[in-house]
C-alpha positions in Angstrom: -98.7 -183.3 4.9 -98.0 -184.6 1.3 -95.4 -182.8 -0.9 -95.8 -182.9 -4.6 -92.3 -183.7 -5.9 -92.9 -182.1 -9.3 -94.0 -178.8 -7.7 -91.0 -178.8 -5.4 -88.6 -179.2 -8.3 -90.3 -176.4 -10.3 -90.1 -174.1 -7.2 -86.4 -174.8 -6.7 -85.8 -174.2 -10.4 -87.7 -170.9 -10.3 -85.7 -169.7 -7.3 -82.4 -170.5 -8.9 -83.4 -168.6 -12.0 -84.3 -165.6 -10.0 -80.9 -165.6 -8.2 -79.1 -165.9 -11.5 -81.0 -163.0 -13.1 -80.4 -160.8 -10.1 -76.6 -161.4 -10.2 -76.5 -160.8 -13.9 -77.9 -157.3 -13.3 -75.3 -156.3 -10.8 -72.7 -153.8 -12.2 -69.4 -155.4 -13.0 -66.3 -153.5 -11.9 -64.3 -151.7 -14.6 -61.0 -153.4 -15.4 -58.1 -151.5 -13.8 -56.1 -149.6 -16.3 -52.3 -149.7 -15.8 -50.6 -146.3 -16.0 -48.5 -145.7 -19.1 -46.6 -142.4 -19.3 -44.8 -143.4 -22.5 -46.9 -145.3 -25.1 -44.7 -147.1 -27.6 -47.1 -148.5 -30.1 -45.6 -148.4 -33.6 -47.1 -145.5 -35.7 -47.9 -143.3 -32.7 -46.7 -139.7 -33.2 -46.0 -136.6 -31.0 -45.4 -133.1 -32.3 -43.5 -130.5 -30.2 -42.9 -126.8 -30.5 -39.7 -125.5 -28.9 -38.9 -122.1 -27.4 -36.1 -121.9 -30.0 -38.7 -121.5 -32.7 -38.3 -125.0 -34.1 -40.6 -127.9 -34.2 -40.3 -131.7 -34.7 -42.4 -134.8 -34.7 -41.5 -138.1 -33.1 -42.8 -141.4 -34.5 -42.7 -144.7 -32.6 -41.2 -147.6 -34.7 -41.1 -151.4 -34.3 -37.3 -151.2 -34.1 -35.2 -151.8 -31.0 -31.6 -150.9 -30.1 -29.4 -152.0 -27.2 -27.4 -149.5 -25.1 -26.1 -149.6 -21.5 -27.3 -153.1 -21.2 -30.9 -152.2 -21.9 -33.1 -152.6 -25.0 -34.7 -149.3 -26.1 -37.5 -148.7 -28.6 -36.4 -146.4 -31.5 -38.4 -143.2 -32.2 -37.6 -141.4 -35.4 -37.7 -137.6 -35.6 -38.2 -135.1 -38.3 -35.2 -133.1 -36.9 -33.0 -136.1 -37.9 -32.1 -137.1 -34.3 -33.6 -140.4 -33.2 -34.9 -140.8 -29.7 -34.7 -144.0 -27.6 -37.1 -144.9 -24.9 -37.7 -147.8 -22.5 -40.5 -148.7 -20.1 -39.8 -151.3 -17.5 -42.7 -151.9 -15.2 -43.2 -148.5 -13.5 -39.8 -147.1 -14.5 -39.1 -145.1 -17.7 -35.7 -144.7 -19.3 -34.3 -142.7 -22.2 -31.0 -142.2 -23.8 -30.2 -138.5 -23.1 -27.6 -136.2 -24.6 -26.7 -133.0 -22.6 -24.4 -130.7 -24.6 -21.2 -129.8 -22.7 -21.8 -132.5 -20.1 -22.8 -135.8 -21.8 -22.5 -135.4 -25.5 -22.3 -139.2 -26.1 -25.6 -139.8 -24.2 -26.4 -141.9 -21.1 -29.3 -144.1 -19.9 -31.5 -141.8 -17.8 -34.2 -143.0 -15.4 -36.5 -140.0 -15.8 -39.8 -141.2 -14.3 -41.2 -143.6 -11.7 -45.0 -143.5 -12.1 -45.7 -145.5 -8.9 -44.0 -143.1 -6.5 -45.9 -140.6 -4.3 -45.5 -136.9 -4.3 -42.1 -135.9 -2.7 -40.5 -139.2 -3.7 -36.9 -138.7 -4.9 -34.2 -140.7 -6.7 -30.7 -139.9 -7.9 -28.2 -140.9 -10.5 -24.6 -139.9 -11.0 -23.0 -139.2 -14.4 -19.2 -139.1 -15.0 -18.4 -136.1 -17.2 -15.4 -134.3 -18.7 -15.2 -130.6 -19.1 -12.3 -129.3 -21.3 -11.6 -126.3 -19.1 -11.3 -128.5 -16.0 -8.5 -131.1 -16.2 -9.8 -133.5 -13.6 -12.7 -136.1 -13.8 -16.0 -134.8 -12.5 -19.3 -136.3 -11.6 -22.7 -134.7 -12.1 -25.4 -135.5 -9.7 -28.9 -135.7 -11.2 -31.6 -135.4 -8.5 -35.2 -136.1 -9.4 -38.4 -135.4 -7.3 -42.1 -136.0 -7.9 -43.5 -132.5 -7.3 -47.2 -133.1 -8.2 -49.2 -136.1 -9.3 -52.7 -136.8 -10.7 -53.2 -133.2 -11.7 -54.8 -131.5 -14.7 -52.8 -129.5 -17.1 -53.8 -127.5 -20.2 -51.3 -127.3 -23.0 -52.1 -125.6 -26.3 -55.8 -125.7 -25.4 -55.7 -129.4 -24.7 -56.6 -130.7 -21.3 -54.5 -133.5 -19.9 -55.3 -135.5 -16.8 -53.3 -137.7 -14.5 -50.3 -135.5 -15.0 -47.0 -136.1 -13.1 -44.6 -133.2 -12.7 -40.9 -134.3 -12.2 -38.3 -131.8 -11.1 -34.7 -132.4 -12.1 -31.8 -130.6 -10.4 -28.3 -131.0 -11.8 -25.2 -130.3 -9.7 -21.4 -131.0 -9.6 -20.1 -131.4 -6.0 -17.0 -129.4 -6.6 -18.8 -126.6 -8.5 -22.3 -126.4 -7.3 -25.7 -126.3 -8.9 -25.9 -126.0 -12.7 -29.7 -125.6 -12.8 -32.4 -128.0 -13.9 -36.0 -128.2 -15.2 -39.5 -129.4 -14.8 -41.1 -132.1 -16.9 -44.8 -132.9 -17.2 -46.0 -136.4 -18.2 -49.6 -137.3 -18.9 -51.0 -140.9 -18.6 -51.5 -142.6 -21.9 -49.8 -139.7 -23.7 -46.2 -139.1 -22.5 -44.3 -135.8 -22.2 -46.6 -132.8 -22.7 -44.5 -129.9 -21.5 -40.9 -129.3 -20.3 -38.4 -126.6 -19.5 -34.7 -127.2 -18.9 -32.0 -124.7 -18.1 -28.3 -125.4 -17.4 -25.4 -123.0 -16.9 -21.7 -123.9 -16.6 -19.1 -121.4 -15.5 -21.5 -118.5 -16.3 -22.4 -119.8 -19.8 -25.7 -121.2 -20.8 -25.4 -124.7 -22.1 -29.1 -125.6 -22.3 -32.0 -123.1 -22.3 -35.1 -124.6 -23.9 -38.7 -125.4 -23.3 -41.0 -127.7 -25.3 -44.8 -128.1 -25.6 -46.8 -130.8 -27.2 -48.9 -129.5 -30.1 -50.4 -132.6 -31.5 -50.3 -136.4 -31.0 -51.8 -139.7 -32.2 -51.6 -142.8 -30.1 -52.2 -146.0 -32.0 
């Protein structure tokens, strides 16, 4: 049986073309999007309304500052008090001031976005209370309460929301209270409430909700 070489080459070329076209039509997987619960692109803004009847707007800048051995991004605020945030892999930090406990601020690890529900972490904060003449330590206990949920805030629907519960206590005194913080992927903090009492007096009693935002 004789085989025409030209016909064989054409047939092989046709088969290769068909295989190529078939593979071209196969759906390509979507690139995996890494979670980001605190966007920091310069020019991004977040506006919040507080339970105290005040409001303010944060704006991400291209400026950095160093504190506690870490480099934080600077966020300006219309209330005159800058905020400082840092994202390191799946961990999120901020410089936090707690009146009556940490007036000078401290580096707070407030979120771990790769942890499952019920995951916990803890930090300790040396504090000084004028009415108590001995050094004290406040324990900050965090827990992931819910994850990948949907939350509606000010008629806006946010998805992939993580709820973090923070409880604050002093071993020699007991619980001071705490709060719940809700973070949405690609947005940041969308809602919070925080209540602390010390020796029968309220030192923090405030909630905040996101009213508007623009992510650059």
